[in-house]
N, C-alpha and C positions, 0 to 999 in steps of 0.2 A: 208618768203624769201627763206628759204632752200627748201621749195616746188617747187617754181617757177624757182629755180636755177637747181634742180635736175630732173625735170620733162623734159626739153628740152635735157638736158645732155644725159639723158638714152635713149630718142627717137633717138637721134644722134647716139649712139651705136647700138641700134637696126637695124638702116638702114644701118650702117657700116658692122654688121655682116651679114645681108642679101647679101651684096656686095661681101664681103671677102667668104661667103659660096657658091659663084656661083650662087645665086638663080635669079639673075638678069641678068645673062650672064657671059661669061668667062671675066678675066680681063688680060690685058697684064702684064708681070712680073714688069714693072717699075712702073705700076699703083698700083699693089698690094703691092709693097714695100711703096709706099708712104701713101697708104690708113691705113697699118699697124703702121706707126708712127702716124698718125692722131688717129688711135683707141687708142694706148698706151697714148697718150696725154690727150684724153677724159676721159680715165680709171683714170688717176693721177688726172684730176681736179674732178672728182666724188669723189674720195677718199678723197682729201682735204676738200670737202664740206661736206662730212660725218664726218671727224674729227671735224670739226669747230662746227657742230650741236652737236656731243658727248659732246664735251668741254662745250658748253653752257648749256647742260643738267647738267652737274656736277655744273657748276657756279650757276645754278637757282635751285639747288637741287631736279631735277625732274629725275636724272639718277636712274634707277632700273634695278635689276637682278632678273631673274627668274629661281631657282634653281630646277633641277632634276637629278634623278641617272644618271651618266655619267661616261664611261671608260676614262681616261684621254688618256692613249696609243693610244687610237682609233683616238682621235683627233689629236695627233701628227703624226701619220702615215699618216692621210690625208694631214696634211700641207706638210710633207717631199714628198709625191708623187707629190703634186701640185708643189713643188720647184725645182723638179729634173732637168727639161729643163734649168731653170735659172742657176742652179749650174753647169750644164754640160757645158754651154757656157763658163764659167770662169775655166772650168777644176777643178771643186770642188767635192770632193766626201764627200756627207752627210752619216755619220755613226751613227746608231740609238742603243743606249744599253738600255735594259730595263730589269727588273727580270721576271721570269716566271709568276708570278701573282701579280696583284695589284687589291686592292678593288675597287668597283665604288664608287664614292662619289658625294655629292650634290653639283652642280655648275650649272650656266649658261653657257651650253655648247658652245653656239655661240659666246659668249663673250671670252671665255677662248680660244677657237679656234683661234679666231682673235688675242689674246695676242700672242699666240705661233707664229702665222704666222708673226707678226711683228717682234718679236725678231730672227725669223729664216731667214726672209728676211735681216734685219740688218746684220747678221752673213754673209749672200752670198755677200750682197753689199760691205761689208768693210773686208771681208775674205781674201782678195788678189786674186791671180791666182795660179792654181795648188797647191792647198792646201787640207787641211781637215777640214770638220766641224763635231762636235761631240755633238750630241744632246742625253741626257740622261734623264731618270725618275727613281726615286727609292722611296722606302718607308724609313722613318727614323723616327722611333717611330710613333707617331699619324700625320705625316705629309706626304704628297705626294710632293717630290721636282724634279722641271724640272730644267734642265741647258742646255744651247746651247754655245759651245766653238768654237771661230775661232782662226786663228793663222796671222791675217791680221795686220791692220795698228795700232791697239789700240787707247786708248784715253789718251792724254797728262794729266798727274797730277793735273795741276792747273785747269783744265776743269772739272775733274771729280765730284766735289760737285755740280755741276749744270745740271748733265745730264738728270735728270728727271723733269726739269722745263719745262712749257710751252713755245714752239717757240725757246727754246734753241737748237743751233746745233753747234756743235764742229768744229773747224777749218778744219779739215781733212774730215768731213762729207760735209762742203759746197764744197770741191774739187771734191769729188767722186760722190756725189748725189745732185747736186747744186738746183734742184727743189722741194725737199721734205718740208714738212709742219712744221717740227720741234715739231709735237705734239704726234708723236708715242709712244715714251718711257713715257710721261706724261698720255697718254691713259693706256698704260699696267699696270702702277702703279696704277692707279684710279681702274681698274677693278680687279686687285689682292687683294688690300686693301678692297674693296668692299666685297670679299669673305672671308674676315678675314685673308688673307694670308699676306706674306712678299715679297719683291723684293729687290735684290741688286747685285752687281757684282765686279768683279775683272778685272783689266786691267793694261796693261804695255805699255807703247808707242813702236812700232815697233814690238812687239811680239804677239799682240792680245787680246781678251777679252773674260770673262766668264760672263754671265748674268743668274741670278738664280732666281726662284720664288717657293714659299710653298704654299700650300693649306692644311688647316685642314682636316682630315678623320672624315667626320660626318656621323653617321649611317643614312641610307636611307632604 
């Protein structure tokens, strides 16, 4: 089912990329605006399908990670570079703090980068306007610790115990990003725990949130 759903969606995306790239002729400004809206919606649907497939693999115990020596700071820098435009639209400044040296560690780089991107995306989505987002990685003992802090809406105390549950979305999340799947934080937790790490957060309604995860330093 996932293959039958994803294949036409990806084919649609390729076609739209050809149109948006001017490969099939110039578009009027209004046409380009509407095509970009369709393209964004198509991307969101593909992401939801991918999320559901990943969650099913967890439930069916087929979820796997493939570890290799990777530099976590490089993965984080890639995510920040990708998120800059979206942050600038909301007049958000992303500040990246890191020590001069961190060891490479054994991780599934693609899955950890995806986890980082989900957390940074949430910070941008719920971080308000004209604020700062602080992304930090550090070494604490035999752990690499990642954190992302925003100064936005925060999470009400009564909703915090459920935040990593499948399909759960906080009341403020529904208002700000109404079409998300509610699977993002569940997936992040799954990926981090599969690496032997931990994930946690601190949040205060109206003052923002800090999400953390730690990964063990394993010799590679």
